[in-house]
C-alpha positions, 0 to 999 in steps of 0.5 A: 507301078511297082517297085523293084524286087517287090511282088504283087499279092493277088486276093485270095480267093475263098474256095467255094463249096459245091451247092447240094442238089436241090433234087437231094433235099426233099428225100433226106428230109423223108429219111429224117422223118422215116427215123425220127417219126417212130422215136417221137411217138415213143416220146409222145407215148410215153406214160410221163405221169406214172414213169418213176412208178413203172420203172421202179417196178420190181419186174422192171428192176430186175430185168434191168439189173439182169440186163447190165450184168449179161451186157457187161459180161458180153462186153468183156467177152468181147473184148478179151476175143474181139480185140486180138481178132481185129489186131489179126485182121488189121496186121497179119497176112494168112490164107482166107483173110476175106472170109474170117472178116465177113465171118466176123461181119455176118452177125451184124446181117443175120435175122436175130432169130436165125442167129438164136437157132445157129447159136443152138446148133452150135452150143445146144444140147444137140449141137456141135459142141453140146456134147462136149460141154454137158460131157464137162457139166455146161449147159448154155441154152435157157441160161444166164451164161446162154443169155450172154453168149448170145449178147456176145455173138452179136455185139462183138462184130461192132468192137472187131471192125471199129478197132481193125479200121483204126488199126489199119489207118495207124501210123506204124513210124512210133511202133517202129521207133520202139521196136528199133529201142528193144521193145517186145511186141507185147510191150509195143502192144500195150505201151504204144499201140493200144494208147493210139488207137485207144478212142476207137476201143472205146467208141468200138466198146460203147457200141459193143455194151449198147448193143448187147445191151438191147439184144433181143432176137437171138437170146430169146430163140436161145436162152429163153425168156425166163424171169431172174435168168434170161429175162432182160429189158428188151424181153420185157418189152416184149412181154408187157407189149401183150399185157400192158402197153404202156409199161413197155412204152416207158421201158422202151423209153428208158433203152432209147434214152440209154442208146442215144446217150451212147451215140451222142457220147461217141460224136460219130469216132466209130464212123470218123466223122468229127464233130460237125 
């Protein structure tokens, strides 16, 4: 018998999670195998006993140094241009906004050689801006600057879409509070908005750098494969594959490790997935 004034508590039940359809398990396993087997092949085929010597060769060291230089400048260019673009796409309202967003995403789905041809038609000697650039003494094709431009062209979308999503989902109450206290737009951006989206900005920057480091097709088409000038690590892999497959596998292993390290360090932050 329940005493007056007391309430009867019913035992809480654990919320049951829906069971996953068994029919999806086999295709999921095959998908993992499809992605994992080639990478395991790189691990199995790597010349482990000769790895230090192959990665320490003068050609590989030169290509690695150039890759770091090109990807670093491409990241800087992407941040300088991509952060304002992400802010405009997330916060501004103007005609043609869907078209601009599609333009940002286009390099992600373009075939690499098509991206290189597009760069040639835009910035090459006979391209849209070829004449004006030559008039001021600037030539981009087959130069290190051209390799930087190619890397930024294909990698900047990662920064823009990651940061745009964070800015669009940001709670604006703190920004409004700062504005009510007399802070100007640039102060709000520097002191409130950017610190709040810093994790997403960091994730986007890391992905941008990793993509720039691994850029191949657009660089080969637009900037060529010149040792010490445009021959980055991916281009070195392409060259080694024709004359030294074991060396190509060794350099590929280095690039796989770098890419995996970047993704593991992000732990799904750029996709919105937590640490599960």
